[in-house]
C-alpha positions in Angstrom: -79.7 -62.1 -1.4 -80.7 -60.2 -4.6 -79.7 -56.9 -3.2 -76.2 -58.1 -2.5 -76.1 -59.2 -5.9 -76.9 -55.9 -7.3 -74.5 -54.1 -5.0 -71.4 -56.2 -6.2 -71.5 -55.0 -10.0 -72.0 -51.6 -8.7 -69.2 -51.5 -6.8 -67.0 -52.8 -9.5 -68.5 -50.2 -11.9 -67.6 -47.4 -9.5 -63.9 -48.8 -8.9 -63.4 -48.7 -12.6 -64.5 -45.0 -13.2 -62.5 -44.0 -10.2 -59.5 -45.6 -11.9 -60.1 -43.9 -15.2 -60.8 -40.6 -13.9 -57.1 -40.9 -11.9 -55.5 -41.6 -15.2 -57.1 -38.8 -16.9 -55.9 -36.6 -14.3 -52.6 -37.8 -14.4 -52.4 -37.7 -18.1 -53.5 -33.8 -18.0 -50.5 -32.9 -15.6 -47.6 -31.1 -17.6 -44.5 -33.3 -18.1 -41.4 -32.0 -15.9 -39.3 -29.5 -17.7 -35.3 -30.5 -18.1 -32.9 -27.8 -17.6 -31.4 -26.7 -20.9 -27.7 -27.5 -20.7 -25.5 -24.0 -20.8 -23.5 -23.9 -23.9 -20.1 -23.1 -23.7 -18.5 -21.6 -26.7 -14.9 -21.9 -27.2 -13.1 -19.3 -28.8 -9.5 -19.1 -30.0 -8.1 -15.7 -28.4 -5.3 -15.8 -31.0 -7.6 -15.4 -33.7 -8.1 -11.7 -32.9 -4.5 -11.1 -33.3 -2.6 -8.9 -34.7 -4.4 -6.3 -32.8 -3.4 -2.8 -33.6 -3.6 0.4 -31.7 -2.8 3.9 -31.9 -1.5 5.2 -28.3 -1.2 8.7 -26.9 1.4 11.1 -27.6 2.5 10.7 -23.6 2.7 7.0 -23.8 6.3 6.5 -23.7 7.3 3.6 -21.6 6.7 -0.1 -22.6 4.4 -0.6 -19.4 2.1 2.4 -20.4 2.0 1.4 -24.0 1.0 -2.3 -23.3 -1.7 -0.7 -20.9 -3.4 1.3 -23.7 -3.2 -1.6 -25.8 -4.6 -4.5 -23.3 -7.1 -1.6 -22.2 -8.5 -1.3 -25.9 -8.4 -5.0 -26.6 -10.4 -6.0 -23.3 -12.9 -3.3 -24.0 -13.7 -4.8 -27.4 -14.2 -7.9 -26.0 -16.4 -6.3 -23.6 -18.4 -4.7 -26.1 -18.9 -8.4 -27.8 -20.5 -9.4 -24.6 -18.0 -11.6 -23.8 -17.0 -10.1 -20.4 -18.4 -7.6 -18.2 -14.8 -5.9 -17.9 -11.3 -6.4 -16.4 -9.0 -4.7 -14.1 -5.3 -4.8 -14.3 -3.0 -5.4 -11.7 0.3 -4.7 -13.2 2.6 -4.5 -16.3 6.3 -5.3 -16.3 8.7 -5.1 -19.1 10.3 -8.4 -19.5 12.6 -7.9 -22.5 13.1 -6.2 -25.6 13.8 -2.5 -27.2 11.6 0.4 -28.4 10.7 -1.5 -31.6 9.5 -4.8 -30.1 9.2 -5.7 -26.6 7.6 -8.3 -24.2 5.6 -7.3 -21.1 4.0 -9.3 -18.2 0.3 -8.3 -17.7 -1.5 -9.6 -14.4 -5.3 -8.8 -14.9 -8.7 -9.6 -13.6 -11.8 -10.7 -15.8 -15.3 -10.3 -15.0 -17.6 -12.8 -16.5 -21.3 -11.9 -17.4 -24.1 -14.0 -16.3 -25.7 -15.5 -19.5 -27.0 -18.6 -20.9 -24.1 -18.9 -23.2 -20.4 -19.0 -21.7 -17.5 -17.9 -23.9 -14.5 -19.8 -22.9 -11.1 -17.8 -23.8 -9.1 -20.3 -21.8 -8.8 -17.9 -18.9 -9.4 -20.3 -16.0 -12.3 -21.1 -13.8 -14.4 -18.0 -12.5 -15.0 -17.7 -8.8 -18.4 -17.7 -7.3 -18.7 -13.9 -7.6 -17.9 -14.2 -11.4 -14.3 -13.2 -11.3 -11.5 -14.9 -12.9 -8.4 -13.6 -10.8 -4.7 -13.2 -11.5 -4.8 -14.0 -15.3 -0.9 -13.7 -16.5 -0.2 -13.2 -20.1 3.2 -12.6 -21.8 2.5 -10.2 -24.6 4.5 -9.1 -27.6 4.1 -5.7 -29.0 5.8 -4.6 -32.2 6.1 -1.1 -33.1 4.6 -0.1 -36.6 5.0 3.6 -36.9 5.1 6.7 -34.7 2.3 6.1 -32.3 1.0 2.8 -33.8 1.5 -0.6 -32.2 0.6 -4.2 -32.8 -0.3 -6.9 -30.1 1.2 -9.6 -32.0 1.5 -12.5 -29.5 0.1 -13.9 -26.3 1.7 -16.6 -24.0 -0.1 -17.8 -20.9 1.6 -18.7 -17.7 0.7 -19.2 -14.1 3.7 -17.2 -12.7 2.1 -14.1 -11.1 5.6 -13.0 -10.3 7.0 -13.1 -13.4 9.2 -10.3 -13.9 9.3 -8.9 -10.9 12.4 -8.2 -8.7 13.1 -10.1 -5.6 9.9 -9.5 -3.3 9.9 -9.4 0.5 7.1 -9.6 3.0 7.1 -6.9 5.8 8.3 -9.6 8.0 11.2 -10.5 5.9 12.4 -7.1 5.4 12.4 -6.2 9.0 14.5 -9.3 9.6 16.9 -8.2 6.4 17.1 -4.9 7.8 18.0 -5.6 11.4 14.9 -3.9 12.7 13.9 -5.2 16.2 10.3 -5.8 16.7 8.8 -3.1 19.1 8.3 -4.9 22.4 4.8 -5.4 23.5 6.1 -4.8 27.4 6.0 -0.7 27.0 2.8 1.1 26.8 0.9 4.0 27.4 -2.8 4.6 28.1 -5.0 7.9 28.8 -7.3 6.9 31.3 -9.6 9.4 33.4 -7.6 12.6 32.0 -4.2 10.9 33.0 -1.5 9.8 31.0 0.3 6.5 32.3 3.0 4.3 31.1 3.9 0.6 31.5 7.0 -1.3 31.3 5.7 -4.7 32.2 3.0 -5.2 29.7 0.5 -3.5 31.8 1.1 -5.0 35.1 2.1 -1.8 36.7 1.6 1.7 35.6 3.2 4.8 36.6 1.6 8.3 36.2 3.3 10.8 33.9 2.9 14.2 35.5 1.3 16.3 33.0 -1.8 17.9 31.7 -3.7 16.0 29.0 -4.2 19.3 27.2 -0.5 19.7 26.5 -0.2 16.6 24.9 -0.3 15.9 21.1 -3.3 14.0 20.6 -4.9 12.6 17.5 -8.2 14.2 17.3 -10.0 11.2 16.0 -9.2 8.7 18.6 -7.4 10.6 21.3 -4.3 8.7 21.1 -0.8 10.2 20.8 0.3 11.3 17.8 2.9 8.8 16.3 6.4 10.6 16.7 5.5 12.6 19.6 6.7 10.1 22.1 9.3 7.6 22.9 9.0 4.8 25.5 12.1 2.4 26.1 13.6 1.0 29.3 16.4 3.7 29.2 14.4 6.6 27.6 10.9 7.8 28.2 10.0 11.3 26.4 6.9 13.1 25.3 6.4 16.2 23.4 4.5 18.8 25.3 2.8 21.8 23.2 1.2 24.9 25.2 0.0 28.1 23.3 1.3 31.4 24.3 -0.3 34.1 22.5 0.7 33.4 18.8 3.4 31.6 19.5 3.7 27.9 20.4 6.0 26.7 23.6 7.3 23.3 22.8 8.6 21.3 25.7 9.9 17.6 26.4 9.0 15.8 29.3 11.7 12.9 30.0 12.4 10.3 32.3 15.6 8.0 32.3 14.4 5.8 35.0 11.3 4.2 33.8 9.0 6.7 35.2 10.6 7.3 38.8 11.2 10.7 38.2 10.7 13.3 35.2 12.2 16.7 33.9 10.1 19.1 31.9 12.4 20.9 29.5 11.8 23.5 27.3 12.8 23.4 23.7 11.6 26.7 22.5 8.9 29.3 23.3 8.5 31.1 19.8 7.3 28.5 17.4 4.3 28.5 15.2 1.9 25.9 15.5 3.3 22.7 14.7 2.1 20.4 11.6 4.8 17.6 12.2 6.7 16.6 15.0 9.5 13.8 15.3 11.3 13.0 18.4 13.9 10.4 18.7 17.0 9.1 20.8 20.0 7.4 18.9 21.7 6.8 22.4 21.3 7.6 25.9 22.7 10.9 25.2 21.9 12.0 21.8 18.3 12.9 20.3 16.7 14.8 18.1 13.3 16.6 17.5 12.3 17.8 14.0 9.5 20.6 14.1 7.6 21.9 10.9 4.8 24.6 11.0 3.7 27.6 9.7 2.1 25.9 6.6 1.1 27.7 3.9 -0.5 25.7 0.8 2.3 23.3 -0.1 5.1 25.2 1.7 6.2 25.1 5.3 9.1 26.1 7.8 11.1 23.3 9.6 13.8 23.4 12.3 15.9 20.5 13.7 16.5 20.5 17.3 19.0 18.1 19.0 20.3 17.1 22.5 23.5 15.6 23.6 22.8 15.3 27.3 19.9 13.1 27.2 17.4 15.6 26.9 18.5 18.0 29.6 18.7 20.9 27.2 18.2 21.4 23.2 19.7 23.7 20.7 18.7 24.6 17.3 20.8 22.9 14.3 18.9 24.8 11.3 17.3 23.3 8.5 17.8 22.0 5.3 18.7 25.2 3.6 16.6 26.5 0.6 13.6 23.9 1.1 10.2 25.0 2.1 8.6 21.9 0.8 6.1 19.8 3.5 8.3 17.4 5.4 7.0 13.7 5.1 9.9 12.0 7.2 13.0 12.8 9.4 15.3 11.3 11.5 19.0 10.4 12.6 20.7 7.4 12.7 23.3 8.5 15.2 24.4 11.9 16.2 26.1 12.8 12.9 24.3 10.9 10.1 20.6 11.8 9.5 18.0 12.1 6.6 15.0 14.1 5.7 12.3 13.6 3.4 10.1 16.3 1.5 7.8 13.8 -0.2 7.5 13.6 -4.1 9.6 16.1 -6.4 7.8 16.9 -9.6 9.9 18.4 -12.6 7.9 19.8 -15.5 6.6 16.8 -18.0 8.5 14.3 -15.7 7.1 11.7 -13.3 7.4 12.4 -9.9 10.9 11.3 -7.7 11.8 11.1 -3.9 13.0 14.4 -2.6 15.5 13.1 0.1 18.2 14.7 1.7 21.2 13.5 3.9 23.7 15.1 6.6 26.8 13.5 7.8 27.6 16.2 10.1 24.7 16.5 12.9 22.5 18.4 10.6 24.9 21.6 9.8 25.0 20.8 6.3 22.3 18.7 3.9 22.9 17.2 0.3 20.3 15.9 -1.8 20.6 12.2 -2.4 19.3 10.6 -5.7 17.1 7.7 -5.4 17.4 5.6 -8.5 14.0 4.4 -9.2 13.7 2.0 -12.0 12.2 3.1 -15.5 9.5 0.6 -15.1 8.6 1.9 -11.7 9.1 5.5 -12.6 5.9 7.6 -11.1 5.1 4.8 -8.8 7.3 5.0 -6.0 7.8 8.6 -4.8 8.2 9.4 -0.9 11.5 8.0 0.5 11.1 7.0 4.4 14.0 7.2 7.0 16.6 4.3 6.2 17.9 1.8 8.7 21.3 0.7 9.0 23.6 -2.0 10.1 26.9 -0.5 10.3 27.7 1.2 7.1 25.1 -0.9 5.1 21.5 0.6 4.6 18.1 -0.2 3.8 15.8 2.4 2.3 12.0 2.0 1.4 10.1 4.1 -0.9 6.3 4.2 -0.5 3.5 5.6 -3.2 2.6 8.6 -1.2 -1.0 9.0 -0.3 -2.4 8.8 -3.9 -0.4 5.6 -4.9 -2.4 2.9 -6.3 0.2 0.4 -7.9 -0.5 -2.9 -6.6 -3.1 -1.8 -4.6 -0.8 1.4 -3.0 0.8 -0.6 -0.3 3.8 -2.0 -2.0 6.9 -0.3 -1.3 10.2 -0.4 -3.4 13.4 -1.2 -1.3 16.9 0.3 -1.9 20.4 -0.7 -0.6 23.5 1.5 0.6 27.3 0.2 1.4 28.6 3.7 1.9 26.2 5.3 4.7 23.5 6.5 2.4 25.6 8.5 0.0 24.3 6.2 -2.9 21.7 3.9 -3.1 20.6 0.9 -5.4 17.5 -0.8 -6.3 17.2 -4.1 -4.3 13.6 -5.4 -4.8 9.8 -4.9 -3.6 8.2 -5.3 0.0 4.9 -6.4 -0.2 2.8 -5.9 3.2 -0.4 -7.2 2.2 0.9 -10.2 0.2 -0.6 -9.0 -3.1 2.7 -10.4 -5.1 2.5 -13.9 -3.6 1.4 -16.8 -5.5 -2.5 -17.6 -4.5 
């Protein structure tokens, strides 16, 4: 009984010690750290105006002057640590004269990772730290000579501000009357055999030719664009065969969907080809544009034509006095044709399209002016072959292999009401959707 009385106080004492020790351990633990809120500093961008810059002597147009000023302006913000840089999408003059003008600027800003964010009212950054498609209307005043001042900034959400009419590629094709290529007509090269199908691959016809005679893309073993035609009424393939130092060019043709074929000689005294463009404007009339003998940036070119469905071909000559590299060529009908020689560069002037027209089947050619608007000079430089609905034509001019304006894929569109004698600017074509509001 006495032992029980002694154990009870000991148990109580032990419990008290445990409780005290537990409390002491808890008190020794660090208090949880509350994250420090990120400070957002708001800055009035207008307080940095007016902002004066001396541009370079070659900076003549409003869009280039605006670029120089904006590049310097944004570089200053980057040096302050407010941004990690900016990338400019486009500059478009909206109004004004050489002494004072307004330019629309579309650009992206990259936000640095810092404890303190600086808010210039640009909008919300994406997860990758980019604030995209910022649009400003900036007013620039000329001070003297090459000195200009950025005097005013207006913000807008209109990403198409100042742009001419913009079509998607689908809208352009619809307006130009271009039929979508049918998905029913195909070729394939399988087991060293060329075959064609006119019913979306359900049935195939063997094309009687050696694979080595075809003009193949060396990278993927496909036929080179422009060296073949596959339609229900005419199927044709350009064939090449070397004979010593010369190339023998033939055209293999079927007019009955591959039931029968005719192998026709075009010429056996040609240099190695660089570019070939085969086409038919009717069941009887066709053309083959040949270029070769390339040296640096010059080459020879010859235009061959047929008026009997490809049974025979004759040489109609070339564009007299022009030895530049051909970029495109073709005929609209037996008489009306066009040739493009890329970008033409005059000393100290922006490059312009080098574009020619014939109205007599290729016997005579005249250079046609493509009136590139001032704000797009130097951007759109290479004319493509136009399309026509009656006398009304539509012409696209691309940016060439080194173009990077708006991503490099946007094209300038021109229209003609007189069979391509004269052209007028009609807007832009935007294949990748870079100009559409997001």
